[in-house]
C-alpha positions, 0 to 999 in steps of 0.5 A, spaced: 500 499 499 505 504 501 508 503 494 501 505 491 500 511 495 507 514 495 509 512 487 503 510 483 499 516 485 504 521 483 507 518 477 507 522 471 504 517 466 496 517 466 496 509 465 500 508 471 496 512 475 490 509 472 492 502 474 494 505 481 487 507 482 484 501 480 488 497 485 487 502 490 479 501 489 480 493 489 484 494 495 478 498 498 473 493 496 477 487 499 479 490 506 473 494 506 472 502 508 471 500 515 477 497 516 481 502 512 479 508 518 480 503 523 487 501 521 490 507 523 490 515 522 496 515 518 494 510 513 487 513 512 490 520 512 494 518 506 489 514 503 484 520 503 489 525 500 491 520 494 483 519 493 482 526 493 487 527 488 485 522 484 478 524 484 480 531 480 486 528 476 486 530 468 486 522 466 478 520 466 480 513 468 483 515 474 478 520 476 473 515 475 476 510 480 478 516 484 471 519 485 468 512 486 473 511 492 471 518 494 463 516 494 465 509 498 469 513 503 464 519 504 459 514 507 463 513 513 462 517 520 470 518 520 470 521 513 468 528 515 472 529 521 478 527 516 476 531 511 476 537 514 482 536 518 486 534 512 484 536 505 485 544 504 479 548 503 481 550 496 481 543 494 474 541 498 470 545 494 471 541 487 471 535 491 464 537 494 461 538 488 463 531 485 460 528 491 454 532 491 453 530 483 455 523 485 450 522 490 444 524 486 
C-alpha cells in the first residue's frame, strides 16, 4: 500500500496512475472502508489525500476510480472529521461538488 500511495499516485504517466487507482479501489473493496479508518490515522489520512487527488486528476480513468473511492469513503462517520482536518479548503470545494453530483 505504501508503494501505491507514495509512487503510483504521483507518477507522471497517466496509465500508471490509472493502474494505481484501480488497485487502490480493489484494495478498498477487499479490506473494506471500515477497516481503512480503523487501521490507523496515518494510513487513512494518506489514502484520503491520494483519493482526493485522484478524484480531480486530468486522466478520466483515474478520475473515475478516484471519485468512486471518494463516494465509498464519504459514507463513513470518520470521513467528515478527516476531511476537514486534512484536505485544504481550496481543494474541498471541487471535491464537494463531485460528491454532491455522485450522490444524486
